[in-house]
C-alpha positions in Angstrom: 114.3 143.9 119.3 113.6 147.0 117.3 110.0 145.9 116.8 109.6 145.3 120.6 110.9 148.8 121.3 108.5 150.3 118.8 105.6 148.5 120.4 106.8 149.6 123.8 106.9 153.2 122.7 103.3 153.0 121.5 102.2 151.5 124.8 104.1 154.3 126.7 102.3 156.8 124.5 99.0 155.4 125.7 100.1 155.4 129.3 101.2 159.1 129.1 97.8 160.1 127.6 96.1 158.4 130.6 98.3 160.4 133.1 97.9 163.7 131.2 94.1 163.3 131.0 93.9 162.6 134.7 92.1 165.3 136.7 93.6 166.8 139.9 97.1 165.5 139.3 99.5 165.3 142.2 103.3 165.3 142.3 103.6 161.6 141.8 101.7 161.8 138.6 104.2 164.3 137.2 107.1 162.1 138.3 105.4 159.2 136.6 105.2 161.2 133.4 109.0 161.9 133.7 109.6 158.2 134.2 107.6 157.4 131.0 109.7 160.1 129.1 113.0 158.6 130.3 111.8 155.1 129.6 110.8 156.2 126.1 114.3 157.7 125.7 115.9 154.4 126.6 113.8 152.6 123.9 114.5 155.3 121.2 118.3 155.4 121.9 118.4 151.6 121.9 117.0 151.6 118.4 119.5 154.3 117.3 122.5 152.5 118.8 121.4 149.2 117.2 121.5 150.9 113.8 124.6 153.0 114.2 126.6 154.0 117.3 127.3 157.7 117.3 128.7 159.9 120.1 125.3 161.6 120.5 123.3 158.4 120.6 125.8 156.8 123.1 125.7 159.8 125.5 121.9 160.0 125.2 121.5 156.3 125.9 123.7 156.5 129.0 121.8 159.7 130.1 118.4 158.1 130.0 119.7 154.8 131.6 121.4 156.7 134.4 118.7 159.1 135.3 115.7 156.8 135.1 116.8 155.1 138.4 116.9 158.2 140.6 113.6 159.3 139.1 112.1 155.9 140.0 113.4 156.2 143.5 112.0 159.8 143.9 108.7 158.4 142.5 108.7 155.8 145.2 109.5 158.4 147.9 106.8 160.7 146.6 104.3 157.8 146.9 105.4 157.2 150.5 104.7 160.9 151.1 101.2 160.6 149.6 102.4 161.9 146.2 101.9 165.5 147.1 105.1 167.2 148.4 108.6 167.3 146.9 111.6 167.2 149.1 115.0 168.5 148.0 116.5 165.8 150.2 115.6 163.2 147.6 117.9 164.7 145.0 120.9 162.9 146.6 119.7 159.8 144.8 120.8 161.4 141.5 124.3 162.2 142.7 126.0 159.2 141.0 124.1 159.7 137.8 125.1 163.4 137.7 128.8 162.6 138.4 128.7 159.7 135.9 127.2 161.6 133.0 129.4 164.6 133.8 132.5 162.5 133.4 131.2 160.8 130.2 130.6 164.2 128.6 134.0 165.5 129.8 135.9 162.5 128.5 134.1 162.0 125.2 133.8 165.6 124.1 136.9 167.3 125.6 139.6 164.7 126.7 139.6 161.8 124.4 137.3 163.1 121.6 135.9 160.0 119.9 135.7 161.4 116.4 135.5 158.3 114.2 133.1 155.4 114.1 136.0 153.0 114.9 136.8 154.9 118.1 133.1 154.8 119.1 132.9 151.1 118.5 136.1 150.6 120.5 134.7 152.7 123.4 131.6 150.4 123.6 133.2 147.0 122.9 136.5 147.4 124.6 135.7 149.1 127.9 138.7 150.7 129.7 139.5 149.8 133.3 138.3 153.2 134.5 135.0 152.9 132.6 134.6 149.4 134.0 134.9 150.7 137.6 132.4 153.5 136.8 129.8 151.0 135.4 130.2 148.6 138.3 130.1 151.5 140.8 126.8 152.5 139.3 125.4 148.9 139.8 126.6 148.9 143.5 125.0 152.4 144.0 121.7 151.2 142.5 121.7 148.0 144.6 122.4 149.9 147.8 119.7 152.5 147.2 117.2 149.8 146.3 117.9 147.9 149.6 117.4 151.2 151.5 114.1 151.9 149.6 112.7 148.4 150.2 113.4 148.9 153.9 111.4 152.1 153.8 108.6 150.4 152.0 108.5 147.6 154.6 108.4 150.1 157.4 105.6 151.9 155.6 103.5 148.7 155.1 104.0 147.7 158.7 103.1 151.2 160.0 99.9 151.7 158.1 98.3 148.8 159.9 98.5 150.9 163.1 96.3 153.7 161.5 94.1 152.1 158.8 91.6 149.3 158.7 91.7 148.9 154.9 95.1 149.1 153.2 94.5 147.5 149.8 94.7 150.8 147.9 97.6 152.3 149.8 100.0 149.5 150.7 102.2 150.1 147.6 102.9 146.3 147.3 103.1 146.8 143.5 105.9 149.3 143.9 107.8 147.0 146.3 107.4 144.1 143.8 108.9 146.4 141.1 111.8 147.3 143.5 112.6 143.6 144.1 112.6 142.9 140.3 114.8 145.9 139.7 117.1 144.8 142.5 117.3 141.3 141.1 118.2 142.5 137.6 120.9 144.8 138.8 122.5 142.2 141.1 122.4 139.6 138.3 123.9 142.1 135.8 126.7 143.0 138.2 127.5 139.3 138.8 127.5 138.6 135.0 130.0 141.4 134.3 132.2 140.2 137.2 132.1 136.6 135.8 133.0 138.1 132.4 136.0 140.0 133.8 137.2 136.9 135.5 136.8 135.0 132.2 134.6 132.4 133.8 132.1 133.1 131.0 132.9 134.4 127.6 129.5 135.5 126.3 126.7 137.2 128.4 124.7 138.6 125.5 121.7 136.2 126.0 121.3 136.5 129.8 121.7 140.3 129.4 119.0 140.3 126.8 116.7 138.3 129.1 117.4 140.8 132.0 116.8 143.7 129.7 113.4 142.2 128.7 112.5 141.6 132.3 113.4 145.2 133.2 111.3 146.6 130.3 108.3 144.4 131.3 108.7 145.5 135.0 108.8 149.2 133.9 105.5 148.6 132.0 104.1 147.0 135.2 105.2 150.0 137.2 103.6 152.5 134.8 100.4 150.5 134.6 100.0 150.4 138.4 101.2 154.0 138.8 98.2 155.0 136.6 95.9 152.9 138.7 97.2 154.3 142.0 94.2 156.7 142.6 93.8 156.6 146.3 97.0 158.1 147.6 95.6 161.5 148.4 93.0 159.9 150.8 95.4 159.2 153.6 97.5 161.4 155.9 101.2 160.8 155.3 102.3 162.6 158.5 101.5 159.5 160.6 103.1 156.8 158.5 105.2 158.2 155.7 108.7 157.9 157.1 111.0 156.3 159.7 111.3 159.5 161.8 107.5 159.4 162.5 107.7 155.7 163.4 110.6 156.4 165.8 108.8 159.4 167.2 105.7 157.2 167.9 107.9 154.6 169.6 109.4 157.3 171.7 105.9 158.6 172.7 105.0 155.1 173.7 108.0 154.9 175.9 107.4 158.3 177.6 103.6 158.4 177.3 101.7 160.1 180.1 99.1 157.4 179.8 99.1 155.1 182.8 97.8 151.5 182.7 94.6 152.6 184.3 94.1 155.4 181.7 94.8 153.0 178.9 92.3 150.5 180.2 89.7 153.3 180.6 90.4 154.5 177.0 90.2 150.9 175.7 86.8 150.6 177.3 85.7 153.7 175.3 87.2 152.2 172.2 85.4 148.9 172.7 82.2 150.7 173.2 82.5 152.3 169.8 82.9 148.8 168.4 80.4 146.9 170.3 77.7 149.5 170.7 78.1 151.7 167.7 79.6 149.0 165.4 82.0 151.6 164.0 84.0 148.8 162.3 81.3 148.5 159.7 82.7 151.7 158.1 84.8 150.3 155.1 87.4 153.0 155.2 87.6 153.3 159.0 90.8 155.1 160.2 92.3 155.6 163.6 91.7 159.3 163.1 88.0 158.7 163.1 88.2 157.1 166.6 90.6 159.9 167.8 88.1 162.5 166.7 85.1 160.7 168.3 87.0 160.3 171.6 88.9 163.6 171.4 92.3 162.1 171.9 95.4 161.9 169.8 96.0 159.3 167.1 99.1 157.9 168.8 97.2 157.4 172.1 94.6 155.3 170.4 97.2 153.3 168.6 99.3 152.8 171.7 96.2 151.7 173.7 95.1 149.1 171.1 98.7 147.9 170.7 99.3 147.6 174.4 95.9 146.4 175.7 94.6 144.3 172.8 98.2 143.4 171.7 97.1 144.0 168.1 97.5 146.6 165.4 94.6 148.8 164.6 94.2 146.9 161.3 94.0 143.5 163.0 91.8 144.8 165.8 89.2 146.2 163.4 89.1 143.3 161.1 88.7 140.9 164.0 85.3 142.5 164.6 84.5 142.4 160.9 85.2 138.7 160.8 83.1 138.0 163.8 80.2 140.0 162.3 80.6 138.2 159.0 80.6 134.8 160.8 77.2 135.7 162.2 75.9 136.6 158.8 77.2 133.4 157.3 75.4 131.3 160.0 72.2 133.3 159.6 69.4 131.6 157.7 67.9 134.9 156.5 71.2 135.9 154.9 71.6 132.7 152.9 70.1 134.3 149.9 72.9 136.9 149.7 76.3 136.4 148.2 79.4 136.2 150.4 80.7 139.4 148.8 77.4 141.2 149.7 77.7 139.9 153.3 81.4 140.9 153.4 80.6 144.4 152.3 77.9 144.7 154.9 80.6 143.6 157.5 82.9 146.4 156.6 85.2 144.8 154.0 85.6 146.7 150.8 86.7 144.0 148.4 86.3 140.2 147.8 90.1 139.6 147.9 90.6 141.4 151.3 87.6 139.6 153.0 88.8 136.2 151.8 92.4 136.8 152.8 91.6 138.3 156.3 88.9 135.7 157.0 91.2 132.8 156.2 94.0 134.3 158.3 91.8 134.5 161.3 89.5 131.5 160.9 91.7 129.1 159.0 89.3 128.6 156.1 87.6 130.6 153.5 84.1 132.2 154.1 82.5 129.7 151.7 84.0 126.7 153.6 83.0 128.2 156.9 79.4 128.7 155.6 79.2 125.1 154.5 80.3 123.9 158.0 77.3 125.8 159.5 74.7 124.3 157.3 72.5 121.9 159.2 71.4 118.9 157.1 
């Protein structure tokens, strides 16, 4: 395990160099650096504890383990806010960690005073009922916050489809994957400790080791994708970043001054941009572009498309792109081009997105569709 931690520290060192060398760093980059620091602290103190448990290494280990979670949550919230602005409201996620560490320091340094190695060993191996409650409370707190965070991520992913036609670089699916893994590990750990307390199982060292390994690998996954997340600053968080904006948009829909006739008229103008100007061929088309062209608000465009076309902006735009791509796939003069080249010409910005969206709308891949159009 020590060798695994040493390798992990080397990898984290490389990750940190990538972040430090990045130009035009934003808030989320600095929080990622803090995450890497805390993650490194966990690995280092794990090595120290495996050799010799001291009061200093024990408190340090608990400190890094307790505070990495709120930092991860704040990192996620900063991503939802385009990684640019810090909100003091996020600090409540560290409340349990602060209270937990404060009690540990108070107890170990001033109340009980664990002066001997035997007392330290007893503290770790024979957990008192009160410490047991503290540990389980931390698991419950973490699980609750993760469920709340995953809901915010789901809302974000649902909402960006109303404002963007290409979401591959901003959907934060990688962070949601990490949140699910982190949730699974914490739920499993809590259940294992409950089973141990009930004496249903007598040894949980192996499953805990597996969970620790999964958690370490998931943190590497997070750091890797965090470094790759380069496109956050390119979208406007004010229209999709939080639930308040989503609710405000719904309220506007309910009390909108747009009548059915006005929406139909606006929809005709929108369709004109698509059919006459082929605006959907812009790979990074945003609803803001349409709003500026038609000189109306973003929400009115979104409301009109949702109400009249009964589609999100994302689905509406990509419907036109798929139709355009189908024409290219059937065209004899385009047979010399690759499907990716035709997809890019149609407004898609990646092979994976064009394959996924085309299959969702047509029921088959672009290649399969092209084969059905070949006349023998």
